C-alpha positions as CSV (number, residue, x, y, z in Angstrom):
1,M,-30.8,-0.9,26.2
2,F,-28.1,-3.0,27.8
3,R,-28.8,-5.8,25.6
4,R,-28.9,-3.9,22.5
5,V,-25.2,-2.5,23.0
6,W,-23.8,-5.7,24.2
7,N,-25.2,-7.1,20.5
8,S,-23.6,-4.3,18.8
9,A,-20.8,-5.1,16.5
10,V,-19.4,-1.4,17.2
11,F,-19.6,-2.3,20.9
12,W,-17.4,-5.3,20.4
13,S,-15.0,-3.6,17.9
14,F,-14.2,-1.0,20.7
15,G,-14.1,-4.0,23.3
16,V,-11.2,-5.7,20.9
17,T,-9.5,-2.1,20.5
18,A,-9.8,-1.4,24.4
19,L,-8.7,-5.0,25.3
20,R,-5.3,-4.4,23.0
21,T,-4.9,-1.0,24.6
22,G,-5.5,-2.1,27.9
23,G,-3.4,-5.5,27.9
24,F,-0.8,-3.5,25.9
25,L,-0.2,-1.4,28.8
26,F,-0.5,-4.4,31.3
27,I,2.1,-6.5,29.5
28,L,4.1,-3.3,28.5
29,P,5.7,-3.4,32.0
30,L,6.6,-6.9,31.8
31,I,8.2,-6.6,28.6
32,V,10.1,-3.2,28.6
33,R,11.7,-4.1,32.4
34,T,12.5,-7.5,31.3
35,L,13.8,-7.6,27.6
36,P,16.9,-5.5,27.0
37,P,16.3,-3.0,24.3
38,E,18.4,-4.8,21.6
39,E,16.3,-7.8,22.3
40,L,13.3,-5.8,22.0
41,G,14.4,-4.2,18.9
42,Y,15.0,-7.6,17.3
43,W,11.3,-8.7,17.9
44,Y,10.1,-5.6,16.0
45,V,12.5,-6.5,13.4
46,L,10.9,-9.7,13.2
47,L,7.4,-8.3,13.4
48,G,8.1,-6.4,10.2
49,L,9.5,-9.4,8.1
50,V,6.2,-11.4,9.1
51,Q,4.5,-8.3,7.7
52,A,6.5,-8.1,4.7
53,A,6.2,-11.9,3.9
54,S,2.2,-11.5,4.4
55,L,2.2,-9.2,1.7
56,L,2.3,-12.3,-0.4
57,E,-1.1,-12.9,0.7
58,L,-2.3,-10.5,-1.9
59,G,-4.9,-8.8,-0.4
60,F,-7.5,-12.1,-1.1
61,A,-9.0,-11.8,2.5
62,P,-10.7,-8.5,1.9
63,T,-11.9,-9.5,-1.4
64,I,-13.4,-13.0,0.1
65,G,-15.1,-11.0,2.8
66,R,-16.8,-8.6,0.2
67,F,-17.7,-11.6,-1.9
68,A,-19.3,-13.1,1.2
69,S,-21.3,-9.7,1.9
70,Y,-22.6,-10.0,-1.7
71,F,-23.7,-13.6,-1.7
72,M,-25.5,-12.8,2.0
73,G,-27.3,-10.3,0.0
74,G,-28.6,-12.7,-2.1
75,A,-26.4,-12.2,-5.3
76,S,-26.4,-15.1,-7.6
77,T,-23.2,-14.0,-9.4
78,I,-20.8,-11.3,-8.8
79,P,-19.0,-9.5,-11.6
80,A,-15.2,-9.0,-11.8
81,T,-15.5,-5.3,-11.0
82,G,-18.4,-3.3,-9.6
83,L,-21.5,-4.1,-7.4
84,P,-23.5,-7.1,-8.5
85,S,-27.1,-6.1,-9.6
86,A,-29.5,-5.8,-6.7
87,G,-31.6,-8.9,-5.8
88,G,-34.1,-7.1,-4.5
89,E,-36.0,-6.7,-1.0
90,G,-35.9,-9.9,1.1
91,M,-33.9,-12.0,-1.3
92,P,-32.3,-15.1,1.0
93,P,-28.8,-15.5,1.3
94,N,-27.2,-17.2,-1.3
95,Y,-25.4,-20.2,1.0
96,A,-24.4,-22.3,-2.0
97,G,-22.6,-19.5,-3.2
98,L,-21.2,-19.0,0.2
99,A,-20.1,-22.6,0.5
100,G,-18.2,-22.4,-3.1
101,L,-16.6,-19.4,-2.0
102,A,-15.2,-21.0,1.3
103,R,-14.0,-24.2,-0.7
104,C,-12.2,-22.0,-3.0
105,A,-10.5,-20.0,-0.3
106,E,-9.3,-23.3,1.6
107,R,-7.5,-24.3,-1.7
108,L,-5.9,-21.1,-2.4
109,Y,-4.7,-20.2,1.0
110,R,-2.7,-23.6,1.2
111,W,-0.7,-22.4,-1.6
112,L,-0.2,-18.8,-0.2
113,A,0.8,-20.3,3.4
114,L,3.4,-22.2,1.3
115,A,4.9,-19.0,-0.5
116,I,4.8,-16.9,2.6
117,G,6.6,-19.4,4.6
118,V,9.3,-19.7,2.0
119,S,9.4,-16.1,1.6
120,F,9.9,-15.5,5.0
121,F,12.8,-18.0,5.7
122,V,14.8,-17.6,2.6
123,F,14.5,-13.4,2.0
124,G,14.0,-12.7,5.6
125,G,16.7,-15.2,7.0
126,G,19.2,-13.8,4.7
127,W,18.4,-10.4,5.1
128,L,18.8,-10.8,9.1
129,A,22.3,-12.6,8.4
130,W,23.4,-9.9,6.4
131,R,22.2,-6.7,8.4
132,Y,22.6,-8.1,12.0
133,P,25.7,-10.6,11.5
134,E,26.6,-10.4,15.1
135,S,23.0,-10.8,16.9
136,M,22.3,-13.7,14.4
137,R,25.3,-15.7,15.8
138,S,23.3,-16.6,18.8
139,A,21.1,-20.0,18.7
140,Q,18.5,-18.2,20.4
141,S,17.9,-15.8,17.5
142,W,17.8,-18.2,15.0
143,L,15.3,-20.3,17.0
144,A,12.8,-17.1,17.6
145,F,12.8,-16.7,13.8
146,A,12.2,-20.1,13.0
147,L,9.4,-20.8,15.6
148,L,7.7,-17.4,14.1
149,G,8.0,-18.1,10.7
150,A,6.8,-21.7,10.7
151,G,3.9,-20.7,12.9
152,S,3.0,-17.6,10.9
153,G,3.3,-19.5,7.7
154,F,0.5,-22.1,9.0
155,A,-1.7,-19.5,10.5
156,M,-1.9,-17.9,7.1
157,S,-3.4,-21.0,5.7
158,Q,-6.6,-20.0,8.1
159,Y,-6.4,-16.1,7.5
160,F,-9.5,-15.9,5.5
161,W,-12.1,-17.2,7.8
162,G,-12.1,-14.3,10.1
163,A,-12.9,-11.9,6.8
164,M,-15.4,-14.3,5.6
165,L,-17.3,-14.2,8.9
166,A,-17.3,-10.4,9.3
167,G,-18.4,-10.4,5.8
168,M,-21.4,-12.3,6.3
169,N,-22.4,-9.5,8.6
170,H,-21.3,-11.3,11.7
171,V,-18.9,-8.9,12.4
172,R,-19.9,-9.3,16.4
173,E,-19.4,-13.0,16.4
174,Q,-15.6,-12.1,14.7
175,Q,-14.8,-9.5,17.2
176,K,-15.9,-11.6,20.2
177,I,-13.6,-14.4,18.5
178,F,-10.7,-12.2,18.2
179,F,-11.2,-10.7,21.9
180,I,-10.7,-14.4,23.0
181,G,-7.3,-14.6,21.1
182,L,-6.4,-11.7,22.9
183,V,-6.8,-12.6,26.1
184,L,-4.9,-15.9,25.2
185,N,-2.0,-13.9,23.9
186,Y,-1.7,-11.8,27.0
187,L,-1.8,-14.9,29.3
188,V,1.0,-16.6,27.3
189,V,3.1,-13.3,27.3
190,A,2.6,-12.7,30.8
191,A,3.3,-16.3,31.9
192,G,6.2,-16.6,29.5
193,I,7.7,-13.3,30.8
194,L,7.3,-14.6,34.3
195,L,9.1,-17.8,33.6
196,G,12.0,-16.1,32.0
197,A,11.5,-17.3,28.3
198,G,12.3,-13.5,26.9
199,I,11.7,-13.2,23.4
200,F,9.9,-16.8,23.1
201,S,7.2,-15.6,25.2
202,L,6.3,-12.9,22.6
203,V,6.5,-15.3,19.6
204,L,4.3,-17.9,21.3
205,G,1.8,-15.1,22.3
206,Q,1.7,-13.9,18.7
207,L,1.1,-17.6,17.4
208,A,-1.7,-17.8,19.8
209,L,-3.2,-14.7,18.5
210,G,-2.8,-15.8,14.9
211,L,-4.3,-19.7,15.5
212,V,-6.9,-19.8,17.9
213,P,-9.5,-17.0,16.3
214,R,-8.9,-18.5,13.1
215,W,-9.8,-21.9,13.9
216,K,-13.1,-20.8,16.1
217,A,-14.1,-18.2,13.1
218,R,-13.6,-21.4,10.6
219,R,-16.2,-23.3,13.1
220,K,-18.5,-20.4,13.0
221,V,-18.6,-20.0,9.2
222,L,-19.2,-23.7,8.7
223,G,-22.0,-23.7,11.0
224,F,-23.8,-20.9,9.7
225,L,-24.0,-22.7,6.2
226,P,-27.0,-25.2,5.9
227,S,-25.9,-28.9,5.5
228,E,-27.9,-29.1,2.2
229,T,-25.6,-26.5,0.6
230,A,-22.7,-29.5,0.3
231,D,-24.4,-31.0,-2.5
232,K,-25.1,-27.3,-4.5
233,T,-21.9,-25.9,-4.0
234,P,-20.9,-24.1,-7.4
235,E,-17.5,-24.5,-8.3
236,I,-15.5,-20.9,-7.7
237,S,-12.1,-20.6,-8.9
238,W,-9.4,-18.0,-7.6
239,R,-9.5,-16.4,-10.9
240,T,-13.2,-14.9,-10.2
241,L,-11.7,-13.2,-7.2
242,W,-8.4,-12.3,-8.9
243,P,-9.4,-8.9,-11.0
244,S,-10.5,-7.4,-7.6
245,T,-7.6,-8.9,-5.3
246,W,-4.9,-7.6,-7.2
247,R,-6.0,-4.1,-7.3
248,N,-6.6,-4.5,-3.7
249,S,-3.0,-6.2,-3.0
250,L,-1.3,-3.1,-4.6
251,I,-3.2,-1.0,-2.3
252,Q,-2.4,-3.0,0.5
253,A,1.1,-3.1,-0.4
254,C,1.5,0.5,-0.8
255,S,-0.1,1.2,2.2
256,Y,2.4,-1.2,4.1
257,L,5.1,0.6,2.4
258,L,3.9,4.1,3.6
259,L,3.8,3.3,7.2
260,P,4.2,-0.2,9.0
261,A,7.4,-0.5,6.9
262,S,8.7,2.3,8.3
263,A,10.1,0.1,11.2
264,L,12.1,-1.7,8.9
265,T,13.3,1.8,7.2
266,C,14.2,2.8,10.6
267,A,16.4,-0.4,11.4
268,S,18.0,0.1,8.0
269,T,18.8,3.8,8.8
270,T,19.6,3.7,12.9
271,N,20.3,1.2,14.9
272,L,18.5,-1.3,17.3
273,L,18.1,0.9,20.0
274,V,16.5,3.3,17.9
275,T,14.5,0.9,16.5
276,A,13.2,-0.1,19.8
277,E,12.0,3.6,20.6
278,Y,10.4,3.8,17.2
279,G,8.6,0.4,17.2
280,L,7.4,1.0,20.6
281,T,5.9,4.4,19.6
282,L,4.6,3.2,16.5
283,Q,2.8,0.3,18.2
284,M,1.1,2.7,20.4
285,G,-0.1,5.1,17.8
286,L,-1.3,2.0,15.8
287,M,-3.5,1.2,18.5
288,I,-5.1,4.6,18.7
289,H,-5.4,4.1,14.6
290,G,-7.3,0.9,15.3
291,F,-9.3,2.1,18.2
292,S,-10.6,5.1,16.1
293,A,-11.0,3.1,13.3
294,C,-13.6,1.0,15.1
295,W,-16.5,3.4,14.1
296,Q,-16.4,2.6,10.5
297,V,-14.9,-0.9,10.5
298,A,-18.1,-2.6,12.0
299,K,-20.2,-1.0,9.3
300,Y,-18.5,-1.9,5.9
301,P,-20.1,-5.3,5.2
302,Q,-23.6,-3.3,5.8
303,V,-22.2,-0.4,3.8
304,A,-21.5,-3.1,0.8
305,A,-24.8,-4.7,1.4
306,M,-26.5,-1.2,1.0
307,L,-24.4,-0.1,-1.9
308,A,-25.4,-3.3,-3.8
309,A,-29.0,-2.4,-2.8
310,G,-28.6,1.2,-4.6
311,R,-28.9,2.7,-1.0
312,A,-26.3,5.4,-1.6
313,R,-28.2,8.2,0.2
314,E,-28.3,6.1,3.5
315,V,-24.5,5.1,3.0
316,G,-23.5,8.6,2.4
317,R,-25.4,9.6,6.1
318,I,-23.7,6.7,7.8
319,V,-20.2,7.6,6.3
320,R,-20.4,11.3,7.3
321,T,-21.1,10.4,11.0
322,R,-18.7,7.7,11.2
323,I,-15.7,9.7,10.0
324,L,-16.4,12.3,12.3
325,L,-16.5,10.1,15.2
326,T,-13.3,8.3,14.1
327,F,-11.3,11.6,14.3
328,L,-12.8,13.1,17.3
329,T,-11.7,9.6,18.9
330,F,-8.5,9.8,17.4
331,G,-7.6,13.3,18.7
332,A,-8.5,12.2,22.0
333,G,-6.3,9.3,21.8
334,A,-3.3,11.0,20.5
335,A,-3.3,13.6,23.0
336,A,-3.6,11.2,25.7
337,A,-0.7,9.4,24.2
338,F,1.6,12.3,24.0
339,Y,0.9,13.7,27.3
340,L,0.6,10.7,29.2
341,G,2.1,8.1,27.5
342,P,6.0,9.1,28.5
343,L,5.1,9.6,32.1
344,A,3.7,5.7,32.4
345,L,6.8,4.8,30.9
346,E,8.6,6.6,33.7
347,V,6.4,5.1,36.3
348,I,7.0,1.6,35.2
349,R,10.7,2.3,34.8
350,S,10.9,1.2,31.2
351,K,14.3,0.5,29.8
352,T,13.0,1.6,26.3
353,P,11.5,5.0,26.1
354,F,9.1,6.7,23.3
355,L,10.5,8.7,20.7
356,P,11.5,12.2,21.6
357,S,8.7,14.8,21.7
358,T,9.3,16.3,18.1
359,A,9.3,13.0,16.5
360,F,6.4,11.8,18.5
361,L,4.3,14.4,17.4
362,I,5.3,13.9,13.8
363,L,4.5,10.2,14.3
364,L,0.9,11.1,15.6
365,A,0.5,13.2,12.6
366,A,1.6,10.2,10.2
367,I,-0.8,8.1,11.9
368,G,-3.8,10.5,11.4
369,V,-2.8,11.4,7.7
370,D,-3.2,7.3,7.5
371,L,-6.1,6.9,9.0
372,W,-7.8,9.6,6.8
373,S,-6.3,8.0,3.6
374,G,-7.1,4.5,4.9
375,S,-10.7,5.2,5.6
376,F,-11.9,6.5,2.0
377,S,-9.7,3.5,0.4
378,A,-11.7,0.9,2.7
379,L,-14.9,2.9,1.8
380,L,-13.8,2.7,-2.2
381,Q,-13.2,-0.9,-1.9
382,T,-16.7,-1.7,-0.6
383,T,-17.9,-0.7,-4.3
384,N,-15.8,-3.2,-5.9
385,R,-13.9,-0.6,-7.5
386,T,-10.6,0.7,-7.1
387,P,-10.0,4.0,-8.8
388,H,-7.7,5.6,-6.4
389,L,-5.2,2.4,-7.0
390,P,-2.8,5.0,-9.1
391,L,-2.6,7.3,-6.5
392,F,-1.5,4.9,-3.8
393,C,1.3,3.7,-6.3
394,L,2.4,7.4,-6.3
395,A,2.3,7.8,-2.8
396,A,4.4,4.6,-2.3
397,A,6.8,5.3,-5.1
398,V,7.6,8.5,-3.6
399,G,7.2,8.3,0.1
400,F,9.2,4.8,0.7
401,P,12.5,5.6,-1.1
402,L,12.1,9.4,0.1
403,G,12.0,7.6,4.0
404,F,15.5,6.0,3.4
405,V,17.0,9.6,2.4
406,L,15.2,11.4,5.1
407,G,15.9,8.9,7.8
408,G,19.3,9.1,6.8
409,A,19.7,12.6,7.6
410,Y,17.1,13.2,10.0
411,G,16.3,10.1,12.0
412,P,12.9,8.7,13.0
413,G,11.3,12.4,12.1
414,G,12.5,12.3,8.7
415,I,11.0,8.7,7.8
416,L,7.6,10.0,9.1
417,G,7.8,13.1,7.4
418,A,8.1,11.5,4.0
419,C,5.0,9.4,4.8
420,I,3.1,12.7,5.4
421,L,4.4,14.6,2.6
422,A,3.5,11.4,0.1
423,Q,0.1,10.8,1.5
424,A,-0.6,14.7,1.5
425,A,0.6,15.0,-2.3
426,F,-1.5,12.5,-3.5
427,C,-4.1,10.9,-1.3
428,V,-5.3,13.0,1.3
429,W,-7.1,16.0,-0.6
430,T,-8.0,13.5,-3.5
431,L,-9.9,10.4,-2.0
432,P,-12.7,12.1,-0.3
433,G,-13.6,13.5,-4.0
434,I,-13.3,10.2,-5.7
435,W,-15.7,8.6,-2.7
436,L,-18.4,11.3,-3.5
437,R,-18.3,10.9,-7.2
438,Q,-18.7,6.9,-6.8
439,L,-21.4,7.1,-4.5
440,R,-23.4,9.7,-6.8
441,G,-23.1,7.2,-9.6
442,I,-24.8,4.4,-7.8
443,R,-28.8,4.3,-8.8
444,P,-31.2,1.9,-7.2
445,S,-32.1,0.4,-10.5
446,S,-29.2,1.0,-12.7
447,L,-26.1,-0.4,-10.7
448,P,-22.4,-0.6,-12.2
449,A,-21.4,-3.8,-13.5
């Protein structure tokens, strides 16, 4: 029994999220008692700029991971949209296809990393100089910005390896590797804080988390590919990935604008002190989001393979159970964060508090709504189709500008209220029905191409 649990992808997914939460709570006292609120607020702004620049990744990684799942199921070719034809029971993995996919991704991500680095330095640096002219007169602020930008750009060149490893149904290995990266991140941050490195401890910890797991994932993926595939590798172009990727990219961008980008909205409509409170509370909420989603994330590669085999009924049963477990976990985590989180900050004498109670509750509601929409969006993408794309575009087109309007009038609660209203209007009630229709259209012997 213990061995089965130990070898479970879900166990390691929970382990990673528990480490993120526990490590965050361990490191948090050091950070909030050492860094001034303005410096912590600047760090959250830098993270927001990295996330914004990373949108130029365009969503290729999920597509690469999904295509890896199809090749592992024995698919010889993969259509631009829709599921590949079922290869039949017992079909061996198409390792030559996997090797071609890896080679294509390596070339592609060199260019993506360059584009992201240039975007971060040119547009991110310009925005900082315009928005915070007093803070950016410090050489330390620019050095932290430059170090994070250069390191994040290089880390992006290795970004796809983790997605590909998980797509090959080695989720457990991928989560173990990320576990190591998290441990290293916390050690670097703690050592840096204790040595007086200030914001640079956070920068170096973030770079360690971005680079080390991706290097190790690369070694794992290449180790799984038989040596004889080197001579049989088919040429795969990025254009093969593009039809699915650009749709996923738009969904990813819209999802970013609806919630993660709200930290930048807060920075634009308030000040660094309020942004620090907002960023700290949002970080806690996103941790609960990630912990709750573990029930589903570990199953996505398996779901994709089962759909390709036409096993829709089995998928339906798995999804129902996993969504129930996801939201039971979220409810428990949200309650604990709301009632115990502020007390914990008082105990550790934090310089930066969480948001006030009303705004805190609205944030938790926004996280829950985003978790619901994101769950069905991810499930729909396992079918290699994106019928929900227009709904996400509408939600972002309404929610993002509305966040500035309501944020200027009502502060953080208004920003989060805009996120809830937009997703409730376009995504919350429509996505489950779209998923069910897609599932009913899958047949064992007649799969969509």
